[in-house]
C-alpha positions in Angstrom: 26.8 -39.0 -110.0 24.9 -42.3 -109.4 27.4 -45.0 -108.5 26.5 -48.7 -108.9 27.7 -51.9 -107.3 30.4 -51.6 -104.6 30.7 -47.9 -105.2 27.0 -47.5 -104.5 27.5 -49.2 -101.1 30.5 -47.1 -100.3 28.5 -43.9 -101.0 25.6 -45.1 -98.9 27.9 -45.8 -95.9 29.5 -42.4 -96.3 26.2 -40.6 -96.5 25.0 -42.4 -93.4 28.0 -41.1 -91.5 27.7 -37.7 -93.0 24.3 -37.4 -91.2 26.3 -37.2 -87.9 28.0 -33.9 -89.1 26.6 -30.8 -87.6 27.2 -27.1 -88.5 30.2 -25.6 -86.8 32.1 -28.9 -86.5 35.7 -29.5 -87.2 35.8 -32.7 -89.2 38.6 -35.2 -89.8 38.4 -36.1 -93.5 39.6 -39.6 -94.3 41.4 -40.9 -97.4 40.5 -43.5 -100.0 37.8 -44.8 -102.3 35.1 -44.6 -99.6 36.2 -41.4 -97.9 36.0 -39.6 -101.3 32.2 -40.0 -101.2 32.1 -38.4 -97.7 34.1 -35.4 -99.0 31.8 -35.1 -102.0 28.7 -35.3 -99.9 30.1 -32.7 -97.4 30.8 -30.4 -100.3 27.2 -30.7 -101.5 25.8 -30.0 -98.1 27.9 -26.9 -97.7 27.1 -25.7 -101.2 23.3 -26.0 -100.6 23.5 -24.5 -97.1 22.3 -27.6 -95.3 25.6 -27.4 -93.3 27.5 -24.2 -92.5 30.8 -23.3 -90.9 32.2 -26.8 -91.2 36.0 -27.0 -91.5 38.0 -30.1 -92.3 41.4 -31.6 -91.4 42.6 -33.6 -94.4 44.5 -36.8 -93.9 46.3 -36.8 -97.2 47.2 -34.5 -100.1 44.6 -36.4 -102.2 41.8 -35.5 -99.8 43.1 -32.0 -99.4 42.9 -31.4 -103.2 39.4 -32.9 -103.4 38.2 -30.9 -100.5 39.7 -27.6 -101.7 38.1 -28.1 -105.2 34.7 -28.5 -103.5 35.1 -25.3 -101.5 35.6 -27.0 -98.1 37.6 -24.9 -95.7 40.7 -26.7 -94.5 42.8 -26.2 -91.4 45.7 -27.7 -89.5 44.9 -30.2 -86.7 44.7 -28.1 -83.5 45.9 -29.3 -80.1 42.2 -29.8 -79.1 41.7 -32.3 -82.0 38.5 -32.6 -84.1 34.9 -33.1 -83.2 34.4 -36.0 -85.5 36.6 -38.0 -87.9 35.2 -40.3 -90.6 37.3 -42.7 -92.7 37.2 -45.9 -94.6 38.8 -49.2 -93.6 40.5 -52.1 -95.4 39.4 -54.7 -92.9 36.8 -54.6 -90.0 36.9 -57.2 -87.3 34.6 -57.8 -84.3 34.9 -55.0 -81.7 35.5 -52.5 -84.5 39.3 -53.2 -84.7 40.5 -52.4 -88.2 43.3 -52.4 -90.6 43.8 -49.2 -92.5 46.5 -47.8 -94.8 46.2 -49.5 -98.1 45.8 -46.0 -99.5 49.1 -45.0 -98.0 47.8 -42.4 -95.5 47.9 -44.5 -92.3 50.0 -42.2 -90.2 48.0 -39.0 -90.8 44.8 -41.1 -90.6 45.7 -42.4 -87.2 46.9 -39.0 -85.9 43.5 -37.6 -86.8 41.5 -40.6 -85.6 43.1 -40.6 -82.2 42.5 -36.8 -81.9 38.8 -37.1 -82.6 36.1 -36.9 -80.0 34.3 -39.5 -82.1 35.8 -41.7 -84.8 33.6 -43.4 -87.4 34.5 -46.1 -89.9 32.7 -46.5 -93.2 32.8 -49.1 -95.9 31.1 -51.9 -97.8 30.5 -55.4 -96.5 33.6 -56.8 -98.4 35.6 -55.4 -95.5 34.2 -57.8 -92.9 36.7 -60.3 -91.5 36.8 -62.7 -88.6 40.3 -61.6 -87.6 42.6 -58.8 -88.7 45.0 -59.8 -91.4 42.6 -62.4 -92.9 42.7 -60.8 -96.3 44.7 -57.5 -96.1 48.3 -57.0 -95.1 49.3 -54.8 -92.2 50.8 -51.6 -93.7 53.9 -50.4 -91.9 55.3 -46.9 -92.7 59.1 -46.7 -92.2 61.7 -44.0 -92.6 63.9 -44.4 -95.7 67.1 -44.3 -93.6 68.0 -47.9 -92.8 64.8 -49.2 -94.2 66.3 -52.5 -95.2 67.4 -53.1 -91.6 63.9 -52.1 -90.5 62.5 -54.7 -93.0 64.7 -57.4 -91.4 63.4 -56.4 -88.0 59.8 -56.8 -89.2 60.7 -60.2 -90.5 62.1 -61.1 -87.1 58.6 -60.4 -85.8 57.3 -63.0 -88.2 56.3 -60.8 -91.1 56.3 -61.7 -94.7 57.2 -58.3 -96.1 56.7 -56.6 -99.5 57.6 -53.0 -100.3 54.7 -50.9 -101.5 55.3 -49.9 -105.1 54.1 -47.1 -107.3 54.7 -48.5 -110.7 58.4 -49.5 -110.8 59.4 -47.3 -108.0 58.8 -47.6 -104.2 55.8 -45.6 -103.1 56.7 -42.5 -101.1 54.1 -41.3 -98.6 53.0 -37.7 -98.1 55.4 -37.8 -95.1 58.4 -38.8 -97.3 58.5 -42.3 -96.0 58.2 -45.9 -97.4 55.6 -48.6 -96.7 56.1 -52.3 -96.2 53.0 -54.4 -96.5 53.4 -57.2 -93.9 51.6 -60.6 -93.6 51.5 -62.1 -90.2 49.9 -65.3 -88.9 51.2 -67.7 -91.4 50.9 -65.1 -94.1 47.2 -64.5 -93.4 46.0 -68.0 -93.0 45.6 -67.9 -89.2 45.0 -65.2 -86.6 47.8 -63.3 -84.8 47.7 -61.4 -81.5 47.0 -57.9 -82.8 47.5 -56.0 -79.5 50.9 -57.7 -78.9 52.0 -57.1 -82.5 50.9 -53.4 -82.3 53.1 -52.9 -79.3 56.1 -54.7 -80.9 55.8 -52.6 -84.1 55.6 -49.4 -82.1 58.9 -50.2 -80.4 60.9 -50.9 -83.6 63.3 -48.1 -84.5 62.6 -46.9 -88.0 58.9 -47.6 -87.8 56.8 -44.5 -88.1 53.3 -46.0 -87.7 51.4 -49.2 -88.5 47.9 -49.8 -89.9 46.4 -51.6 -86.9 43.6 -49.4 -85.5 42.8 -51.1 -82.3 40.2 -49.7 -79.9 40.1 -46.5 -81.8 36.7 -46.5 -83.6 33.5 -45.7 -81.8 31.1 -46.6 -84.6 31.1 -48.2 -88.1 28.6 -48.0 -90.9 28.8 -50.9 -93.4 26.7 -51.0 -96.5 25.5 -54.0 -98.4 22.5 -55.0 -100.6 20.5 -55.2 -97.4 21.1 -51.6 -96.5 23.5 -49.9 -94.1 24.4 -51.7 -90.8 25.4 -49.7 -87.8 28.0 -51.3 -85.4 29.2 -50.1 -82.0 32.2 -51.4 -80.1 30.0 -54.2 -78.6 29.5 -55.7 -82.1 30.9 -59.2 -82.3 30.3 -60.1 -85.9 
C-alpha cells in the first residue's frame, strides 16, 4: 500500500519509530490511525525475518485484531513492563506533553506508556499545538455508575463536556466505560494549567483515566512535507 497525503506522513513517522525496534523486544503497540502503520510495518519486518522474536502488548481490541491478523505474537503486560511503546497522539505541545484518547483507548494506552522503558510518539505535523487543548478536547474515561454526577464534577472543574458517541449510542470503551470529551481554558481558546488539571481529574471519584500525557514521552517523530522531525523532551516548539 502506498498512502498519500496525511496518511503518507503518518506512515513515515511510524516507520521512523519502527527503526528503534530490535529483535527480542517486548513492544507496546498503540491504537489509532497512525499506530496502524506501525503495526503493519512490524508485521512486514517479522514476515521477512528482518526482526525476530518480537512480541507485542496491544492497547486495544482493534490493535489486537490487526496484530493477530499479521502474525504478531501478543502477550499480556508483565509486571516488568515493555521495552518500548510506540503510539500516536492527538496533540503535541512543547516538552512532548500530549493529548491522547480520541480513539477511545486512553486508559490502556497510558498503562502501557508508563510501563515502557522508552515511550515514543508518532504523528503528522497537524498535531503540533502551542498548548494542550488548543484544538483537541481532553478525553476523560468514566465508569458508567453515577456518570452524570461525574460529569457535573467535571463541569465544576471548568469543563465544557460532551459524551463520546458511537452513532446514536454512547461509545463504550474496551474497558466497559464511557468517555466525556472535555474542553477547558475557555473551551480551547486559552491555555489551562495542565499539571494542576491532571491532578484534579485523578482525584475525582468515577474518573478512570484522562488523556493528558504529561512527562511521559521520551521521543516524538513528526512527519511533514519536509521529512520526519525528531523531538526530545528538550524540544520547545
